[in-house]
C-alpha positions in Angstrom: 28.4 -4.7 -57.1 24.6 -5.3 -57.1 23.7 -6.9 -53.8 20.2 -7.7 -52.6 20.0 -6.0 -49.2 17.6 -5.8 -46.3 16.6 -2.3 -47.4 15.6 -3.5 -50.9 13.5 -6.4 -49.6 12.0 -4.6 -46.6 8.5 -6.0 -47.3 9.9 -9.6 -47.0 11.1 -9.0 -43.5 8.9 -9.3 -40.5 9.2 -8.5 -36.8 9.5 -11.4 -34.5 7.5 -11.2 -31.3 8.1 -13.0 -28.0 4.9 -14.8 -27.1 5.2 -14.3 -23.3 4.5 -10.9 -21.7 7.2 -9.4 -19.5 6.1 -8.7 -16.0 7.6 -6.5 -13.3 7.5 -7.4 -9.6 4.4 -9.1 -8.4 2.1 -6.9 -6.3 0.9 -9.1 -3.5 -0.6 -8.4 -0.1 1.3 -6.0 2.2 -0.9 -4.3 4.7 -2.9 -7.5 5.1 0.0 -8.5 7.5 -1.6 -6.3 10.1 -5.0 -8.0 9.9 -6.0 -11.1 11.6 -9.2 -13.1 10.9 -12.1 -12.7 13.4 -14.7 -15.3 14.0 -17.9 -15.5 16.0 -16.0 -17.1 18.9 -12.6 -15.4 18.9 -10.1 -13.7 16.6 -7.8 -16.7 16.7 -10.3 -19.3 15.7 -12.0 -18.2 12.5 -13.7 -21.4 11.5 -15.6 -21.6 8.2 -18.9 -22.1 9.9 -18.5 -19.2 12.3 -17.1 -16.9 9.6 -20.0 -17.8 7.4 -22.4 -16.6 10.1 -20.4 -13.4 10.6 -20.4 -12.6 6.9 -24.2 -12.6 6.7 -24.9 -8.9 6.9 -23.3 -5.6 6.1 -21.7 -5.0 9.5 -19.8 -7.1 11.9 -19.7 -5.9 15.5 -16.7 -6.6 17.7 -17.1 -6.4 21.5 -14.7 -5.2 24.2 -15.0 -5.6 28.0 -13.3 -3.3 30.5 -10.6 -4.5 32.9 -11.3 -4.7 36.6 -9.8 -2.0 38.8 -6.6 -3.0 40.6 -7.3 -4.1 44.2 -5.7 -1.8 46.8 -8.0 -2.4 49.9 -7.3 -5.1 52.4 -10.2 -7.5 53.2 -12.4 -6.7 56.1 -13.1 -9.3 58.8 -16.7 -8.1 59.1 -17.7 -6.8 55.6 -17.9 -8.6 52.3 -16.1 -7.5 49.1 -17.9 -4.9 47.1 -18.3 -6.3 43.6 -16.9 -4.3 40.7 -19.0 -3.4 37.7 -17.6 -4.0 34.2 -18.6 -1.9 31.1 -18.4 -2.9 27.4 -17.7 -1.2 24.1 -18.0 -2.1 20.4 -16.5 -1.3 17.0 -18.1 -2.1 13.7 -16.4 -3.6 10.6 -18.3 -2.9 7.3 -18.4 -5.7 4.8 -19.4 -5.6 1.2 -18.9 -7.2 -2.2 -16.0 -6.1 -4.4 -14.8 -7.2 -7.9 -13.4 -6.4 -11.2 -13.3 -8.1 -14.7 -11.9 -8.1 -18.2 -13.5 -9.5 -21.4 -12.0 -10.8 -24.6 -13.6 -11.8 -27.9 -13.0 -15.4 -29.0 -11.8 -14.2 -32.4 -9.1 -12.1 -30.8 -8.0 -15.0 -28.6 -7.8 -17.3 -31.6 -5.8 -14.8 -33.8 -3.5 -13.6 -31.0 -0.1 -15.2 -31.1 0.8 -14.4 -27.5 -0.2 -16.1 -24.2 -2.9 -13.5 -23.7 -5.5 -15.8 -22.2 -3.1 -17.1 -19.6 -1.9 -13.6 -18.9 -5.4 -12.3 -18.4 -5.9 -14.8 -15.6 -2.6 -13.7 -14.0 -3.6 -10.0 -14.2 -7.0 -10.6 -12.7 -5.5 -12.6 -9.9 -3.0 -9.9 -9.1 -5.6 -7.2 -9.2 -7.7 -9.2 -6.7 -4.7 -9.5 -4.4 -3.9 -5.8 -4.6 -7.5 -4.6 -4.3 -8.3 -6.8 -1.3 -5.0 -5.6 0.4 -6.1 -2.1 -0.3 -9.0 -2.6 2.2 -6.3 -3.2 4.9 -4.3 -0.2 3.6 -7.2 2.2 3.9 -8.2 0.9 7.3 -4.7 1.0 8.6 -3.6 4.4 7.5 -6.4 6.3 9.3 -7.0 6.9 13.0 -6.0 9.4 15.7 -2.6 8.1 16.6 -0.4 10.0 14.3 3.3 11.1 14.6 3.9 14.0 12.3 6.6 16.7 12.7 4.9 19.1 10.3 1.8 20.9 11.5 -0.3 19.3 8.7 0.2 17.0 5.8 0.3 19.8 3.2 3.2 21.4 5.1 5.4 18.3 5.1 8.7 19.6 3.6 11.4 17.4 2.0 13.9 20.1 2.5 13.5 20.0 6.3 15.6 17.2 7.8 13.4 17.2 10.9 10.5 16.1 8.8 12.1 12.7 7.9 12.0 9.4 9.7 14.6 9.6 12.4 15.8 7.1 15.0 14.5 9.2 17.9 11.0 8.9 16.3 11.4 5.1 16.6 12.4 5.4 20.3 9.4 7.6 21.0 7.0 5.2 19.3 8.5 2.3 21.2 7.6 4.1 24.5 4.1 5.0 23.3 3.1 1.6 22.1 4.5 0.0 25.3 2.5 2.6 27.3 -0.7 1.5 25.5 0.1 -2.2 26.3 0.1 -3.1 22.6 0.7 -6.8 22.2 4.0 -7.9 20.5 5.3 -10.7 18.3 7.8 -12.9 20.0 11.2 -12.4 18.4 14.1 -14.5 19.8 16.7 -11.9 18.9 15.1 -8.9 20.5 12.3 -10.3 22.7 8.9 -8.9 22.0 8.6 -6.9 18.7 6.2 -4.9 16.7 6.1 -4.4 12.9 7.0 -1.2 11.1 6.1 -1.1 7.4 7.5 1.7 5.2 9.4 2.3 1.9 13.1 2.2 1.1 13.5 6.0 1.0 12.4 6.1 4.7 14.7 3.2 5.5 17.6 5.1 4.0 16.8 8.2 6.2 16.4 6.3 9.5 19.6 4.3 8.7 21.7 7.4 8.3 20.2 9.4 11.1 21.8 10.1 14.5 24.2 7.4 15.8 22.4 4.4 14.4 25.0 3.6 11.8 27.9 3.8 14.3 26.1 1.6 16.8 25.2 -0.9 14.0 28.8 -1.0 12.6 30.7 -1.2 15.8 28.4 -2.7 18.5 25.5 -4.7 17.1 25.8 -5.3 13.3 22.5 -7.2 13.2 20.4 -4.1 13.5 21.9 -2.4 10.4 19.0 -1.9 8.1 19.8 -3.1 4.6 16.7 -1.6 2.9 15.1 -5.0 2.8 14.4 -6.0 6.4 16.0 -4.8 9.6 15.3 -4.3 13.3 15.6 -1.2 15.4 14.6 -1.1 19.0 11.6 -3.3 19.3 10.5 -2.9 15.7 10.9 -5.3 12.8 11.1 -3.0 9.7 9.5 -4.2 6.5 10.7 -2.2 3.4 8.4 -2.4 0.4 7.6 -0.5 -2.7 4.0 -0.9 -1.9 4.1 1.2 1.2 1.6 4.0 0.8 3.0 7.4 -0.4 0.7 10.4 -0.7 2.1 11.7 -4.0 2.4 15.5 -4.1 0.4 16.0 -0.9 3.2 17.9 0.9 4.7 21.3 0.6 5.5 23.0 -2.7 9.0 22.0 -3.9 11.7 24.6 -4.1 11.7 24.0 -7.9 8.1 24.7 -8.6 6.2 22.7 -11.3 2.5 23.2 -11.6 0.8 22.0 -14.8 -1.7 19.5 -16.2 -1.9 16.8 -18.8 -2.7 18.2 -22.2 -4.6 15.1 -23.5 -5.4 11.8 -22.0 -2.8 9.1 -21.6 -3.1 5.3 -21.6 -1.4 2.8 -19.2 2.1 1.9 -20.4 2.6 5.2 -22.1 6.2 6.4 -22.0 5.5 10.0 -22.9 3.0 12.6 -21.7 2.1 16.0 -23.1 1.7 18.7 -20.6 0.2 22.2 -20.8 3.5 23.8 -19.8 7.0 22.5 -19.1 8.2 25.3 -16.8 11.1 24.2 -14.6 11.0 20.6 -15.8 14.3 18.8 -16.1 15.7 15.3 -16.6 15.8 13.3 -13.4 13.0 15.2 -11.7 10.1 13.4 -10.0 6.7 14.2 -11.3 3.4 13.4 -9.6 0.3 12.6 -11.8 -2.7 12.8 -9.5 -6.4 12.5 -9.8 -6.7 14.4 -6.5 -4.4 15.3 -3.6 -4.8 12.9 -0.7 -5.0 15.5 2.1 -7.3 13.5 4.3 -8.7 10.0 4.7 -9.9 9.7 1.1 -7.5 7.6 -0.9 -6.8 7.7 -4.7 -4.9 4.5 -5.5 -4.4 5.5 -9.2 -2.2 8.5 -8.3 1.3 7.7 -9.4 4.8 9.1 -9.7 7.3 9.1 -12.6 10.9 10.2 -13.4 11.6 12.6 -16.3 13.8 10.9 -18.8 13.7 13.6 -21.5 12.1 17.0 -22.2 11.1 18.0 -25.8 8.9 21.0 -25.6 5.8 20.0 -23.8 6.3 16.3 -24.7 7.9 14.6 -21.6 9.4 11.2 -21.8 8.9 9.4 -18.4 9.9 6.3 -16.5 7.3 4.8 -14.3 5.9 1.7 -12.5 4.3 0.1 -15.6 5.7 -3.3 -16.7 7.4 -1.6 -19.6 8.8 1.2 -17.6 5.9 3.6 -18.5 2.8 4.7 -16.7 1.0 2.1 -14.7 -2.4 3.6 -15.0 -4.4 5.6 -17.6 -5.0 9.3 -16.8 -7.6 11.8 -18.1 -6.7 15.1 -19.8 -6.4 17.8 -17.2 -4.9 15.6 -14.5 -2.6 17.5 -12.2 1.1 17.2 -12.9 3.5 18.7 -10.3 6.6 18.3 -8.3 5.2 19.0 -4.8 6.8 17.0 -2.0 5.2 13.7 -1.3 4.2 12.5 2.1 5.6 9.1 3.0 4.2 6.7 5.7 5.4 4.2 8.2 2.8 2.1 9.9 3.6 0.7 13.4 1.6 -2.2 14.8 1.4 -6.0 15.0 -0.7 -8.8 13.3 -4.0 -8.2 15.0 -4.0 -4.4 14.8 -6.7 -4.9 12.2 -9.4 -7.5 11.9 -10.9 -9.0 8.7 -13.9 -11.0 7.8 -14.9 -12.7 4.6 -17.5 -15.1 3.1 -16.0 -18.7 3.2 -18.1 -19.5 0.1 -16.0 -17.1 -1.9 -12.7 -17.3 0.1 -10.4 -15.1 2.1 -8.6 -13.8 -0.9 -11.5 -13.8 -3.4 -12.6 -16.1 -6.1 -11.7 -16.1 -9.8 -14.7 -16.6 -12.2 -14.0 -17.6 -15.8 -17.0 -18.0 -18.2 -18.0 -17.8 -21.8 -20.8 -15.5 -22.8 -23.1 -14.9 -25.7 -25.4 -17.2 -27.6 -22.4 -18.7 -29.4 -19.9 -18.3 -26.6 -18.1 -15.6 -28.7 -16.4 -13.9 -25.8 -14.7 -14.9 -22.6 -14.8 -13.0 -19.3 -12.5 -13.3 -16.4 -13.5 -11.7 -13.1 -12.7 -11.8 -9.4 -15.0 -11.2 -6.5 -14.6 -10.8 -2.8 -17.1 -10.4 0.0 -15.6 -9.1 3.2 -14.1 -6.2 5.0 -11.2 -5.0 7.1 -11.5 -2.7 10.1 -9.6 -1.2 13.0 -10.0 -2.7 16.4 -8.7 -0.8 19.4 -7.4 2.6 18.2 -4.2 2.1 20.3 -3.0 -0.8 18.2 -1.8 1.2 15.2 0.5 4.3 15.1 1.0 6.1 11.8 4.0 8.2 11.0 4.0 10.7 8.1 6.9 12.7 6.8 9.2 13.5 4.0 12.4 11.9 2.5 15.8 13.2 1.6 15.4 11.8 -1.9 13.0 14.6 -2.8 14.9 17.5 -1.1 
């Protein structure tokens, strides 16, 4: 029987597209929780006028005054008290202008059937949030107070259980912060408390380490960490996918993969082509890095993917992009490996960092939308921010670095 089928009228059929773009989780401020505004008068009273004065210049100087010595001498009946002499110290916070933008032609916006114009505004706003938060990230994850079991970052080994976040690490850091007289948040359930910001892989390791699970299950169930938010000792743990991971900065994995991208890739790509596929297998983590973060230089476009399929040197991957592909574009020759990553946990409190901004622009930046060209033939959307985040007293932040069982 002659039947007109979809295959015979293929040119009459068309693909239907959903007009709205699908987004993954919003990427808001994370490390900004450790930063408090600072004004000309005091960190707690950052008025607009005082903040405007502070933002006038490239550096904001924060002053400290020494404590008096504890009195141990009884007063004399014939001699007066010998006055004490105080000393001061300063730290500097660097401020600057930051911003990013995208442009679209008016013709493209007219012909496009999706909500591209609205989505552009959302993407620029989220980029501003993440970029401004990155100032706090970079300020927070430096400094001299570092708890690391490995001798150096490059020797951090996922196969060594002692390199993971353990409950005894938390007890040690409790004692150290207390010894430094670090201020605490007031928590009705545990008294004073500090914050500890890390990722879910570290939460898993500390939850299953030592006697913590037994104590939580049989004595004090409220402390059981559920990979979202929990409390251990005097720390409130915050688990987030935005916790900094130094991808591939640790020891060489037992299954060695060392290659490069054979050709540039765009953001949202779900396949990459590598120079060699030696030892690559489905389910393996791969790091795609601009450079290894072995020190205090950060490369925020480094990312990590899971191998979904291997076909010669073409590797199908699952990543952090909204479509499950790559989040960022990468140039040909970028490093691709399976070296162990170094995970972080930042211990401190709101006030461990200070931040300053220009009130005329705003604490979280300003979105600027304008038409350009003699005939207004293209639109631009940008964000800008004038400000900076800096460390105050070095004692107020303690950084832990280590490995996770997930990568063993």
